[in-house]
Z-matrix of the N, CA and C atoms (Angstrom, degrees):
N
C 1 1.488
C 2 1.555 1 108.93
N 3 1.301 2 118.36 1 121.07
C 4 1.479 3 121.80 2 -177.87
C 5 1.500 4 113.81 3 -65.42
N 6 1.322 5 118.05 4 147.47
C 7 1.448 6 121.42 5 175.79
C 8 1.471 7 112.41 6 -77.41
N 9 1.293 8 118.03 7 144.50
C 10 1.494 9 122.25 8 -177.82
C 11 1.471 10 111.15 9 -93.19
N 12 1.336 11 114.64 10 158.29
C 13 1.461 12 123.73 11 176.16
C 14 1.501 13 115.45 12 45.07
N 15 1.342 14 114.96 13 -125.02
C 16 1.476 15 119.57 14 -175.39
C 17 1.546 16 112.39 15 -93.66
N 18 1.304 17 118.85 16 11.59
C 19 1.470 18 120.23 17 -179.04
C 20 1.547 19 108.42 18 -66.15
N 21 1.354 20 111.97 19 141.91
C 22 1.501 21 116.57 20 176.24
C 23 1.476 22 107.79 21 -129.71
N 24 1.338 23 114.28 22 137.22
C 25 1.452 24 121.57 23 177.86
C 26 1.531 25 107.83 24 -84.08
N 27 1.348 26 116.87 25 121.74
C 28 1.433 27 122.36 26 178.31
C 29 1.528 28 111.64 27 -81.52
N 30 1.305 29 118.04 28 139.91
C 31 1.398 30 120.03 29 179.67
C 32 1.580 31 110.08 30 -83.52
N 33 1.291 32 114.65 31 168.41
C 34 1.438 33 119.15 32 178.46
C 35 1.590 34 110.48 33 -60.25
N 36 1.304 35 113.30 34 -41.94
C 37 1.424 36 116.79 35 -179.96
C 38 1.531 37 112.58 36 -63.94
N 39 1.314 38 117.38 37 -38.91
C 40 1.482 39 120.67 38 176.65
C 41 1.537 40 111.27 39 -64.61
N 42 1.312 41 115.39 40 -41.19
C 43 1.495 42 118.01 41 178.03
C 44 1.522 43 111.03 42 -64.13
N 45 1.292 44 117.25 43 -40.22
C 46 1.438 45 121.26 44 178.76
C 47 1.548 46 112.08 45 -66.25
N 48 1.291 47 113.62 46 -37.87
C 49 1.515 48 120.05 47 178.94
C 50 1.531 49 106.21 48 -64.51
N 51 1.350 50 118.82 49 -47.19
C 52 1.466 51 121.52 50 -179.27
C 53 1.539 52 110.79 51 -63.88
N 54 1.346 53 116.50 52 -39.70
C 55 1.484 54 117.07 53 178.65
C 56 1.503 55 112.38 54 -65.53
N 57 1.333 56 116.59 55 -37.33
C 58 1.465 57 118.73 56 179.08
C 59 1.489 58 111.06 57 -68.86
N 60 1.314 59 117.53 58 -32.80
C 61 1.444 60 121.60 59 178.07
C 62 1.517 61 111.30 60 -64.03
N 63 1.361 62 115.01 61 -42.70
C 64 1.487 63 118.12 62 177.75
C 65 1.490 64 111.86 63 -66.87
N 66 1.297 65 117.45 64 -34.04
C 67 1.485 66 119.12 65 176.81
C 68 1.525 67 111.98 66 -65.56
N 69 1.328 68 116.14 67 -36.21
C 70 1.461 69 121.02 68 177.29
C 71 1.550 70 109.75 69 -65.49
N 72 1.301 71 115.81 70 -46.16
C 73 1.506 72 120.84 71 -179.76
C 74 1.523 73 108.66 72 -64.19
N 75 1.330 74 117.60 73 -42.62
C 76 1.484 75 120.79 74 176.80
C 77 1.512 76 112.53 75 -60.12
N 78 1.332 77 116.90 76 -42.13
C 79 1.443 78 120.09 77 179.52
C 80 1.528 79 110.06 78 -65.00
N 81 1.311 80 114.61 79 -43.57
C 82 1.479 81 120.42 80 178.94
C 83 1.514 82 111.20 81 -56.96
N 84 1.334 83 114.65 82 -49.22
C 85 1.468 84 119.37 83 -179.64
C 86 1.506 85 113.79 84 -61.35
N 87 1.374 86 114.33 85 -35.23
C 88 1.524 87 115.78 86 175.46
C 89 1.486 88 111.30 87 -62.96
N 90 1.301 89 118.27 88 -37.37
C 91 1.438 90 120.85 89 179.54
C 92 1.529 91 113.36 90 -79.28
N 93 1.292 92 116.35 91 -24.08
C 94 1.497 93 120.24 92 178.77
C 95 1.525 94 113.70 93 -78.51
N 96 1.321 95 117.07 94 -2.32
C 97 1.459 96 122.90 95 176.96
C 98 1.489 97 111.56 96 -64.95
N 99 1.375 98 117.35 97 -26.83
C 100 1.446 99 119.82 98 -175.95
C 101 1.541 100 113.58 99 -76.83
N 102 1.335 101 113.46 100 167.99
C 103 1.436 102 121.02 101 -175.63
C 104 1.564 103 111.78 102 -65.94
N 105 1.346 104 115.57 103 -33.95
C 106 1.463 105 119.97 104 -179.15
C 107 1.530 106 112.28 105 -103.45
N 108 1.346 107 114.81 106 50.56
C 109 1.485 108 118.70 107 -171.28
C 110 1.549 109 111.41 108 -64.58
N 111 1.312 110 115.66 109 -29.96
C 112 1.509 111 118.13 110 -178.15
C 113 1.503 112 112.48 111 -65.94
N 114 1.336 113 116.86 112 -18.46
C 115 1.460 114 119.52 113 178.24
C 116 1.520 115 113.90 114 -87.86
N 117 1.320 116 117.82 115 -0.98
C 118 1.447 117 120.67 116 176.84
C 119 1.533 118 109.40 117 -66.80
N 120 1.303 119 115.28 118 138.27
C 121 1.495 120 121.73 119 -176.48
C 122 1.510 121 111.46 120 -102.06
N 123 1.314 122 116.72 121 162.14
C 124 1.450 123 121.15 122 173.22
C 125 1.534 124 110.58 123 -61.54
N 126 1.314 125 116.78 124 -34.68
C 127 1.512 126 118.25 125 179.13
C 128 1.506 127 109.62 126 -65.01
N 129 1.319 128 116.16 127 -40.30
C 130 1.494 129 116.03 128 178.44
C 131 1.530 130 114.32 129 -66.36
N 132 1.335 131 112.85 130 -34.95
C 133 1.493 132 117.75 131 176.44
C 134 1.510 133 109.10 132 -65.81
N 135 1.340 134 118.48 133 -43.20
C 136 1.448 135 121.46 134 -177.79
C 137 1.593 136 109.08 135 -63.07
N 138 1.323 137 115.48 136 -43.46
C 139 1.509 138 117.70 137 176.57
C 140 1.516 139 111.94 138 -62.49
N 141 1.288 140 118.09 139 -38.10
C 142 1.485 141 121.53 140 -179.80
C 143 1.534 142 108.25 141 -66.42
N 144 1.301 143 116.49 142 -39.40
C 145 1.502 144 120.98 143 179.62
C 146 1.487 145 112.47 144 -80.97
N 147 1.309 146 116.21 145 -6.99
C 148 1.497 147 122.98 146 179.44
C 149 1.568 148 111.09 147 61.23
N 150 1.303 149 113.02 148 46.31
C 151 1.446 150 119.03 149 177.46
C 152 1.522 151 109.36 150 -137.75
N 153 1.292 152 120.46 151 172.18
C 154 1.449 153 123.71 152 179.19
C 155 1.553 154 109.54 153 -75.73
N 156 1.283 155 114.09 154 154.71
C 157 1.504 156 119.84 155 176.45
C 158 1.548 157 111.24 156 -60.80
N 159 1.324 158 114.61 157 -37.02
C 160 1.437 159 119.16 158 -179.99
C 161 1.532 160 113.01 159 -64.51
N 162 1.281 161 116.27 160 -30.96
C 163 1.471 162 120.89 161 -179.73
C 164 1.550 163 109.58 162 -67.96
N 165 1.333 164 115.05 163 -37.70
C 166 1.486 165 118.15 164 177.73
C 167 1.548 166 108.92 165 -59.48
N 168 1.371 167 116.65 166 -40.20
C 169 1.440 168 120.29 167 -176.20
C 170 1.505 169 111.80 168 -74.69
N 171 1.318 170 118.64 169 -13.74
C 172 1.472 171 122.51 170 173.47
C 173 1.531 172 107.67 171 -71.99
N 174 1.299 173 118.54 172 -27.85
C 175 1.455 174 122.63 173 -177.08
C 176 1.567 175 111.27 174 -97.84
N 177 1.324 176 116.77 175 -39.45
C 178 1.449 177 121.63 176 -173.85
C 179 1.537 178 107.34 177 -134.10
N 180 1.323 179 116.48 178 129.79
C 181 1.463 180 121.35 179 -178.50
C 182 1.491 181 113.02 180 -68.25
N 183 1.364 182 119.44 181 -25.75
C 184 1.429 183 123.70 182 -177.60
C 185 1.533 184 109.57 183 -161.91
N 186 1.324 185 115.56 184 170.05
C 187 1.450 186 119.93 185 179.93
C 188 1.531 187 111.11 186 -61.39
N 189 1.294 188 116.13 187 -35.33
C 190 1.489 189 117.39 188 -176.92
C 191 1.522 190 112.56 189 -70.64
N 192 1.333 191 116.17 190 -19.56
C 193 1.460 192 119.64 191 172.86
C 194 1.540 193 109.75 192 -72.83
N 195 1.276 194 114.52 193 -32.03
C 196 1.504 195 119.72 194 176.35
C 197 1.531 196 107.67 195 -65.38
N 198 1.328 197 115.78 196 -42.81
C 199 1.498 198 119.66 197 177.36
C 200 1.501 199 109.57 198 -55.70
N 201 1.331 200 116.73 199 -44.28
C 202 1.460 201 122.74 200 -175.07
C 203 1.511 202 110.70 201 -64.80
N 204 1.277 203 118.24 202 -43.42
C 205 1.513 204 119.45 203 -178.75
C 206 1.488 205 109.78 204 -68.74
N 207 1.313 206 118.67 205 -37.51
C 208 1.493 207 121.42 206 179.87
C 209 1.514 208 107.58 207 -63.67
N 210 1.382 209 116.83 208 -43.68
C 211 1.469 210 119.56 209 -174.96
C 212 1.545 211 109.46 210 -70.73
N 213 1.332 212 116.61 211 -36.54
C 214 1.473 213 118.27 212 -178.28
C 215 1.514 214 110.38 213 -65.74
N 216 1.339 215 115.89 214 -43.72
C 217 1.472 216 120.24 215 179.68
C 218 1.546 217 111.14 216 -63.88
N 219 1.354 218 115.00 217 -42.55
C 220 1.474 219 120.08 218 179.88
C 221 1.494 220 109.85 219 -63.61
N 222 1.317 221 118.06 220 -49.32
C 223 1.431 222 122.00 221 178.02
C 224 1.567 223 114.51 222 -55.74
N 225 1.335 224 114.70 223 -42.79
C 226 1.429 225 121.05 224 175.53
C 227 1.565 226 112.89 225 -58.27
N 228 1.345 227 113.79 226 -41.17
C 229 1.473 228 120.68 227 177.07
C 230 1.536 229 110.01 228 -61.30
N 231 1.298 230 113.83 229 -45.43
C 232 1.525 231 117.79 230 -178.56
C 233 1.540 232 109.69 231 -63.16
N 234 1.321 233 115.68 232 -45.03
C 235 1.482 234 117.64 233 179.12
C 236 1.514 235 113.02 234 -63.64
N 237 1.326 236 116.44 235 -35.07
C 238 1.471 237 120.69 236 176.75
C 239 1.504 238 110.49 237 -65.80
N 240 1.375 239 115.48 238 -40.57
C 241 1.430 240 121.70 239 179.19
C 242 1.519 241 111.09 240 -63.05
N 243 1.356 242 116.65 241 -37.99
C 244 1.460 243 122.12 242 177.92
C 245 1.518 244 107.61 243 -65.52
N 246 1.323 245 116.58 244 -43.36
C 247 1.471 246 120.18 245 -175.65
C 248 1.515 247 110.47 246 -65.03
N 249 1.312 248 116.61 247 -42.42
C 250 1.411 249 122.42 248 -176.75
C 251 1.574 250 111.12 249 -67.93
N 252 1.318 251 115.70 250 -29.19
C 253 1.474 252 119.24 251 177.96
C 254 1.486 253 111.95 252 -60.34
N 255 1.321 254 115.63 253 -26.21
C 256 1.491 255 120.18 254 174.74
C 257 1.530 256 109.79 255 72.45
N 258 1.325 257 113.93 256 172.85
C 259 1.389 258 121.62 257 177.05
C 260 1.494 259 113.48 258 -76.22
N 261 1.345 260 116.86 259 131.74
C 262 1.468 261 123.18 260 174.25
C 263 1.499 262 109.38 261 -88.29
N 264 1.358 263 117.47 262 154.30
C 265 1.418 264 120.30 263 -179.09
C 266 1.542 265 114.44 264 -60.31
N 267 1.289 266 116.36 265 -28.64
C 268 1.518 267 119.93 266 -177.38
C 269 1.573 268 107.31 267 -121.81
N 270 1.323 269 114.89 268 150.39
C 271 1.445 270 122.56 269 178.47
C 272 1.486 271 108.38 270 -59.21
N 273 1.280 272 121.01 271 -49.41
C 274 1.446 273 125.26 272 -176.93
C 275 1.552 274 109.73 273 -57.07
N 276 1.326 275 115.72 274 -42.78
C 277 1.466 276 120.52 275 179.15
C 278 1.549 277 110.96 276 -62.76
N 279 1.348 278 115.36 277 -42.07
C 280 1.457 279 119.96 278 -179.51
C 281 1.507 280 110.91 279 -62.51
N 282 1.303 281 117.32 280 -43.72
C 283 1.464 282 122.55 281 -178.55
C 284 1.557 283 107.66 282 -69.59
N 285 1.292 284 117.44 283 -41.80
C 286 1.473 285 119.86 284 177.88
C 287 1.512 286 111.54 285 -59.04
N 288 1.302 287 116.82 286 -40.43
C 289 1.481 288 120.89 287 -177.67
C 290 1.527 289 111.95 288 -67.80
N 291 1.339 290 117.04 289 -41.55
C 292 1.523 291 117.34 290 -179.95
C 293 1.529 292 111.27 291 -73.71
N 294 1.346 293 118.00 292 -27.19
C 295 1.446 294 119.22 293 173.00
C 296 1.469 295 109.23 294 -66.94
N 297 1.366 296 119.10 295 -41.93
C 298 1.427 297 123.83 296 -179.11
C 299 1.508 298 110.98 297 -62.35
N 300 1.345 299 116.39 298 -44.02
C 301 1.413 300 122.34 299 179.44
C 302 1.518 301 111.00 300 -65.02
N 303 1.318 302 117.84 301 -42.00
C 304 1.454 303 120.17 302 -178.99
C 305 1.512 304 110.86 303 -63.70
N 306 1.349 305 118.39 304 -43.88
C 307 1.451 306 121.42 305 178.82
C 308 1.533 307 109.19 306 -62.03
N 309 1.291 308 117.26 307 -44.41
C 310 1.488 309 122.24 308 -176.51
C 311 1.526 310 109.38 309 -61.49
N 312 1.398 311 115.59 310 -45.40
C 313 1.438 312 118.45 311 -174.51
C 314 1.619 313 109.37 312 -67.71
N 315 1.269 314 116.47 313 -38.03
C 316 1.492 315 120.17 314 -179.58
C 317 1.531 316 111.51 315 -70.58
N 318 1.352 317 116.09 316 -40.69
C 319 1.482 318 117.65 317 -175.42
C 320 1.520 319 110.10 318 -80.28
N 321 1.296 320 119.52 319 -24.55
C 322 1.458 321 121.67 320 179.72
C 323 1.494 322 113.30 321 -86.95
N 324 1.289 323 117.02 322 -16.33
C 325 1.454 324 124.66 323 -178.82
C 326 1.512 325 112.18 324 -131.11
N 327 1.384 326 118.12 325 63.67
C 328 1.469 327 121.70 326 -172.59
C 329 1.505 328 114.12 327 -59.87
N 330 1.331 329 115.68 328 -39.39
C 331 1.466 330 116.00 329 -176.90
C 332 1.537 331 112.18 330 -65.04
N 333 1.362 332 115.70 331 -46.49
C 334 1.447 333 118.93 332 177.49
C 335 1.509 334 110.76 333 -63.77
N 336 1.357 335 116.85 334 -39.06
C 337 1.467 336 120.98 335 -178.77
C 338 1.560 337 111.09 336 -63.23
N 339 1.322 338 116.59 337 -44.42
C 340 1.461 339 118.28 338 -178.84
C 341 1.506 340 111.43 339 -64.80
N 342 1.315 341 116.22 340 -40.81
C 343 1.469 342 119.03 341 176.78
C 344 1.497 343 110.58 342 -61.58
N 345 1.322 344 118.56 343 -43.51
C 346 1.477 345 121.87 344 -179.28
C 347 1.536 346 110.02 345 -62.94
N 348 1.322 347 117.98 346 -36.91
C 349 1.497 348 120.81 347 178.22
C 350 1.569 349 105.12 348 -61.28
N 351 1.299 350 117.67 349 -46.00
C 352 1.450 351 122.16 350 -176.68
C 353 1.589 352 108.65 351 -60.01
N 354 1.300 353 115.80 352 -41.18
C 355 1.496 354 122.13 353 -173.12
C 356 1.535 355 110.47 354 -73.45
N 357 1.340 356 118.45 355 -5.32
C 358 1.472 357 120.63 356 178.08
C 359 1.542 358 110.46 357 -81.57
N 360 1.330 359 114.88 358 -17.15
C 361 1.445 360 120.17 359 -176.53
C 362 1.543 361 113.16 360 -63.60
N 363 1.318 362 117.47 361 132.32
C 364 1.449 363 121.02 362 -177.58
C 365 1.539 364 111.50 363 -63.78
N 366 1.369 365 116.95 364 -37.07
C 367 1.457 366 120.91 365 -179.75
C 368 1.528 367 110.48 366 -65.46
N 369 1.333 368 116.34 367 -33.07
C 370 1.464 369 120.64 368 178.79
C 371 1.537 370 108.27 369 -69.76
N 372 1.324 371 118.32 370 -52.58
C 373 1.415 372 120.53 371 -175.46
C 374 1.502 373 111.87 372 -63.08
N 375 1.316 374 118.46 373 -28.75
C 376 1.481 375 119.89 374 179.78
C 377 1.510 376 111.51 375 -66.01
N 378 1.322 377 117.80 376 -22.40
C 379 1.479 378 120.23 377 -179.73
C 380 1.537 379 112.95 378 -89.24
N 381 1.302 380 118.49 379 -4.71
C 382 1.433 381 121.39 380 -178.20
C 383 1.527 382 113.05 381 -77.21
N 384 1.331 383 114.77 382 162.51
C 385 1.449 384 118.21 383 177.60
C 386 1.583 385 107.07 384 -71.81
N 387 1.346 386 115.80 385 164.62
C 388 1.457 387 120.21 386 -178.69
C 389 1.496 388 108.70 387 -62.57
N 390 1.348 389 117.82 388 -36.98
C 391 1.459 390 120.79 389 -177.72
C 392 1.563 391 110.88 390 -63.20
N 393 1.297 392 116.70 391 -44.67
C 394 1.486 393 121.20 392 179.81
C 395 1.487 394 109.87 393 -67.89
N 396 1.300 395 117.66 394 -40.86
C 397 1.531 396 122.67 395 179.33
C 398 1.515 397 106.95 396 -58.63
N 399 1.302 398 117.01 397 -45.33
C 400 1.472 399 120.99 398 -178.41
C 401 1.578 400 109.06 399 -64.59
N 402 1.298 401 117.13 400 -40.56
C 403 1.484 402 120.24 401 177.38
C 404 1.548 403 112.49 402 -60.82
N 405 1.322 404 114.51 403 -44.22
C 406 1.491 405 119.53 404 178.44
C 407 1.521 406 109.39 405 -62.75
N 408 1.310 407 118.82 406 -43.55
C 409 1.419 408 124.82 407 -177.23
C 410 1.559 409 110.14 408 -62.45
N 411 1.290 410 116.47 409 -43.09
C 412 1.499 411 121.33 410 175.50
C 413 1.518 412 112.29 411 -61.16
N 414 1.345 413 116.66 412 -42.83
C 415 1.473 414 121.41 413 -179.81
C 416 1.516 415 109.88 414 -67.67
N 417 1.354 416 117.52 415 -39.68
C 418 1.439 417 122.21 416 178.71
C 419 1.544 418 109.68 417 -62.06
N 420 1.344 419 114.80 418 -41.58
C 421 1.448 420 120.68 419 -178.03
C 422 1.525 421 111.79 420 -65.96
N 423 1.374 422 114.92 421 -41.62
C 424 1.430 423 119.94 422 175.84
C 425 1.525 424 113.92 423 -59.98
N 426 1.296 425 113.18 424 -43.59
C 427 1.519 426 119.42 425 -179.76
C 428 1.532 427 108.62 426 -66.02
N 429 1.315 428 116.48 427 -44.98
C 430 1.496 429 120.36 428 -178.59
C 431 1.521 430 110.71 429 -62.94
N 432 1.317 431 115.10 430 -39.98
C 433 1.489 432 118.60 431 -179.36
C 434 1.521 433 110.69 432 -65.58
N 435 1.331 434 116.89 433 -42.93
C 436 1.427 435 122.36 434 -175.44
C 437 1.548 436 109.35 435 -64.68
N 438 1.334 437 117.14 436 -59.40
C 439 1.416 438 122.27 437 179.84
C 440 1.553 439 112.26 438 -63.19
N 441 1.317 440 113.99 439 -39.38
C 442 1.474 441 119.29 440 -178.05
C 443 1.529 442 112.60 441 -62.78
N 444 1.351 443 116.88 442 -34.74
C 445 1.441 444 120.35 443 179.29
C 446 1.531 445 110.94 444 -66.47
N 447 1.322 446 115.05 445 -37.05
C 448 1.483 447 118.61 446 178.61
C 449 1.550 448 110.42 447 -67.12
N 450 1.388 449 113.98 448 -46.29
C 451 1.493 450 117.87 449 179.77
C 452 1.533 451 110.89 450 -64.13
N 453 1.344 452 116.88 451 -38.64
C 454 1.514 453 118.95 452 178.91
C 455 1.464 454 110.71 453 -63.84
N 456 1.345 455 117.85 454 -39.09
C 457 1.458 456 120.97 455 173.53
C 458 1.478 457 114.37 456 -56.67
N 459 1.367 458 113.89 457 -41.08
C 460 1.427 459 119.48 458 -178.61
C 461 1.558 460 109.85 459 -71.77
N 462 1.265 461 118.64 460 -30.66
C 463 1.473 462 123.33 461 175.09
C 464 1.498 463 110.17 462 -67.35
N 465 1.384 464 115.51 463 -45.66
C 466 1.440 465 121.19 464 -178.23
C 467 1.525 466 114.12 465 -64.51
N 468 1.340 467 114.02 466 -30.13
C 469 1.448 468 120.84 467 178.63
C 470 1.533 469 113.44 468 -88.28
N 471 1.316 470 117.49 469 0.68
C 472 1.446 471 122.53 470 176.44
C 473 1.535 472 112.01 471 79.33
N 474 1.333 473 118.24 472 17.14
C 475 1.462 474 120.53 473 -179.67
C 476 1.536 475 111.37 474 -85.14
N 477 1.311 476 114.01 475 -36.90
C 478 1.492 477 120.55 476 -176.96
C 479 1.517 478 110.19 477 -113.97
N 480 1.308 479 118.63 478 157.90
C 481 1.502 480 121.06 479 178.92
C 482 1.463 481 112.63 480 -61.96
N 483 1.335 482 117.59 481 147.39
C 484 1.445 483 123.26 482 179.40
C 485 1.524 484 108.98 483 -79.24
N 486 1.299 485 115.70 484 71.21
C 487 1.478 486 123.11 485 177.25
C 488 1.493 487 109.68 486 -119.41
N 489 1.311 488 117.31 487 163.54
C 490 1.487 489 118.88 488 178.46
C 491 1.551 490 110.27 489 -55.42
N 492 1.300 491 118.69 490 134.82
C 493 1.437 492 122.27 491 -179.04
C 494 1.481 493 112.23 492 -56.04
N 495 1.305 494 116.94 493 -38.09
C 496 1.490 495 117.56 494 -178.96
C 497 1.536 496 113.77 495 -65.01
N 498 1.366 497 116.92 496 -24.99
C 499 1.441 498 121.37 497 176.29
C 500 1.490 499 109.32 498 -70.26
N 501 1.307 500 120.29 499 -42.44
C 502 1.429 501 124.85 500 179.19
C 503 1.487 502 110.98 501 -66.34
N 504 1.340 503 117.24 502 -37.94
C 505 1.453 504 120.28 503 178.55
C 506 1.506 505 113.35 504 -66.81
N 507 1.394 506 115.19 505 -35.46
C 508 1.465 507 118.90 506 177.74
C 509 1.550 508 110.41 507 -58.05
N 510 1.341 509 114.49 508 -44.63
C 511 1.475 510 117.97 509 -178.82
C 512 1.532 511 111.35 510 -62.98
N 513 1.344 512 116.89 511 -44.28
C 514 1.432 513 120.05 512 -179.75
C 515 1.557 514 111.59 513 -63.51
N 516 1.354 515 116.12 514 -43.06
C 517 1.454 516 120.72 515 -178.02
C 518 1.568 517 110.42 516 -64.77
N 519 1.355 518 115.66 517 -42.52
C 520 1.459 519 118.40 518 -179.16
C 521 1.461 520 111.49 519 -63.98
N 522 1.347 521 117.78 520 -41.96
C 523 1.474 522 121.62 521 -179.82
C 524 1.559 523 108.54 522 -65.23
N 525 1.305 524 117.23 523 -44.81
C 526 1.500 525 119.05 524 -177.28
C 527 1.507 526 109.76 525 -65.91
N 528 1.374 527 119.29 526 -45.72
C 529 1.458 528 121.40 527 -179.43
C 530 1.545 529 110.21 528 -61.17
N 531 1.348 530 116.13 529 -42.14
C 532 1.439 531 118.11 530 178.77
C 533 1.546 532 114.22 531 -62.93
N 534 1.262 533 115.04 532 -39.99
C 535 1.525 534 120.60 533 178.64
C 536 1.475 535 109.09 534 -63.50
N 537 1.303 536 120.45 535 -49.46
C 538 1.420 537 125.68 536 -179.20
C 539 1.546 538 110.73 537 -58.78
N 540 1.318 539 115.31 538 -45.54
C 541 1.460 540 121.12 539 -179.99
C 542 1.487 541 112.65 540 -63.75
N 543 1.323 542 118.04 541 -34.95
C 544 1.462 543 123.30 542 177.79
C 545 1.523 544 110.51 543 -67.66
N 546 1.344 545 115.89 544 -39.64
C 547 1.474 546 120.75 545 177.98
C 548 1.605 547 108.33 546 -65.65
N 549 1.338 548 117.21 547 -47.16
C 550 1.426 549 121.16 548 -178.88
C 551 1.554 550 111.73 549 -61.41
N 552 1.340 551 115.61 550 -37.98
C 553 1.459 552 122.26 551 -173.05
C 554 1.516 553 110.41 552 -85.04
N 555 1.328 554 117.46 553 -2.54
C 556 1.480 555 120.45 554 -178.75
C 557 1.506 556 113.65 555 67.28
N 558 1.356 557 115.78 556 28.86
C 559 1.443 558 119.54 557 -179.36
C 560 1.541 559 114.52 558 -80.67
N 561 1.340 560 114.87 559 -6.16
C 562 1.486 561 121.38 560 176.99
C 563 1.511 562 107.72 561 -124.93
N 564 1.310 563 116.19 562 160.03
C 565 1.403 564 122.33 563 -177.90
C 566 1.557 565 113.22 564 -88.82
N 567 1.377 566 113.67 565 71.38
C 568 1.462 567 121.31 566 -179.72
C 569 1.474 568 109.50 567 -103.35
N 570 1.316 569 118.50 568 64.11
C 571 1.440 570 121.66 569 -176.76
C 572 1.553 571 111.59 570 -75.05
N 573 1.353 572 111.95 571 -25.44
C 574 1.452 573 116.52 572 -176.25
C 575 1.519 574 108.78 573 -125.84
N 576 1.332 575 117.00 574 159.97
C 577 1.423 576 122.25 575 -177.58
C 578 1.546 577 112.16 576 -58.47
N 579 1.390 578 113.34 577 -40.73
C 580 1.481 579 116.88 578 -178.50
C 581 1.530 580 110.99 579 -65.82
N 582 1.379 581 116.95 580 -30.16
C 583 1.491 582 119.93 581 179.97
C 584 1.507 583 105.97 582 -68.45
N 585 1.324 584 118.16 583 -44.52
C 586 1.484 585 121.25 584 -177.36
C 587 1.490 586 109.81 585 -65.50
N 588 1.326 587 121.32 586 -39.22
C 589 1.411 588 125.14 587 179.63
C 590 1.577 589 108.63 588 -64.18
N 591 1.281 590 115.07 589 -39.85
C 592 1.492 591 117.08 590 -177.41
C 593 1.544 592 108.27 591 -67.99
N 594 1.335 593 116.99 592 -40.42
C 595 1.445 594 120.71 593 177.59
C 596 1.552 595 112.22 594 -61.35
N 597 1.348 596 115.27 595 -44.78
C 598 1.416 597 119.57 596 179.20
C 599 1.497 598 110.85 597 -61.69
N 600 1.322 599 119.09 598 -40.56
C 601 1.439 600 122.78 599 178.05
C 602 1.516 601 112.42 600 -63.46
N 603 1.322 602 114.68 601 -39.72
C 604 1.491 603 118.13 602 176.40
C 605 1.539 604 112.21 603 -61.39
N 606 1.338 605 113.37 604 -45.76
C 607 1.451 606 117.53 605 -177.23
C 608 1.542 607 111.27 606 -67.88
N 609 1.333 608 113.90 607 -38.90
C 610 1.467 609 117.40 608 177.83
C 611 1.526 610 111.80 609 -62.77
N 612 1.312 611 117.95 610 -39.99
C 613 1.426 612 120.58 611 178.49
C 614 1.566 613 110.38 612 -67.21
N 615 1.296 614 114.48 613 -35.87
C 616 1.482 615 121.17 614 178.72
C 617 1.502 616 109.83 615 -63.60
N 618 1.319 617 118.24 616 -42.54
C 619 1.486 618 123.06 617 -177.63
C 620 1.553 619 106.47 618 -64.59
N 621 1.277 620 118.13 619 -46.50
C 622 1.478 621 121.85 620 -176.77
C 623 1.573 622 111.30 621 -68.28
N 624 1.363 623 113.41 622 -45.46
C 625 1.490 624 116.16 623 -179.39
C 626 1.534 625 109.44 624 -67.56
N 627 1.332 626 119.13 625 -29.87
C 628 1.388 627 120.50 626 174.52
C 629 1.502 628 116.41 627 -56.58
N 630 1.372 629 114.14 628 -45.00
C 631 1.433 630 118.65 629 177.90
C 632 1.511 631 112.90 630 -66.75
N 633 1.304 632 116.08 631 -41.45
C 634 1.491 633 119.98 632 178.67
C 635 1.530 634 108.60 633 -67.48
N 636 1.340 635 116.27 634 -38.47
C 637 1.484 636 118.72 635 -179.21
C 638 1.501 637 111.10 636 -66.02
N 639 1.281 638 118.26 637 -36.34
C 640 1.509 639 121.91 638 175.84
C 641 1.514 640 110.43 639 -59.41
N 642 1.287 641 116.24 640 -40.75
C 643 1.482 642 119.03 641 178.98
C 644 1.534 643 111.33 642 -66.71
N 645 1.290 644 117.70 643 -44.06
C 646 1.442 645 121.63 644 -179.13
C 647 1.515 646 110.70 645 -66.42
N 648 1.389 647 115.59 646 -34.51
C 649 1.450 648 117.72 647 177.55
C 650 1.500 649 113.51 648 -69.15
N 651 1.294 650 116.51 649 -30.56
C 652 1.507 651 121.29 650 176.98
C 653 1.505 652 110.82 651 -72.64
N 654 1.328 653 116.60 652 -25.22
C 655 1.458 654 119.60 653 -176.23
C 656 1.503 655 112.57 654 -82.64
N 657 1.348 656 116.06 655 -17.65
C 658 1.505 657 119.79 656 -178.26
C 659 1.503 658 113.33 657 -83.34
């Protein structure tokens, strides 16, 4: 039976190549769980994956390309989680839900999250191939469109200040990144899961009240 439209039948060799690639990424993530993850070498990854070092280089030209693929997959999962959350009846509820999802994804997947933090650096992205740079730009645009639409709705309804959406996003991102870094660095007393949850709730409320407070400040 012929395939329709743009469907393509993958060969056994292609499926094996894809499977091996996932095994390499999985091995890398297992090693990246440690505090000194940036010191992990391609040789260590190859040993963890139980393959030759040369095989790793057939899939990824360097370790930083492994970082890129891990971050791209992780970001796609976050965006899919945002999408599945669906629209909430109120703007504040929508924003609260995506903040909750973002914190959950980062705290439940620390290795992927740390790598994704690293991949935000401009000096890192400047070293990537044009293809990977383009992939990151597309994901950044998708994220900005999704969150930006919620913020713009809040502006239109008079909930948030009438400022450029990208300015509001900068504040949210900086607060989120700072909170995650404090948890990772042990700068807060989150010895138990309930302590961490309480901290996340406080920061989430702060992020939301900050937007509303900006609006009120502009009105005075």
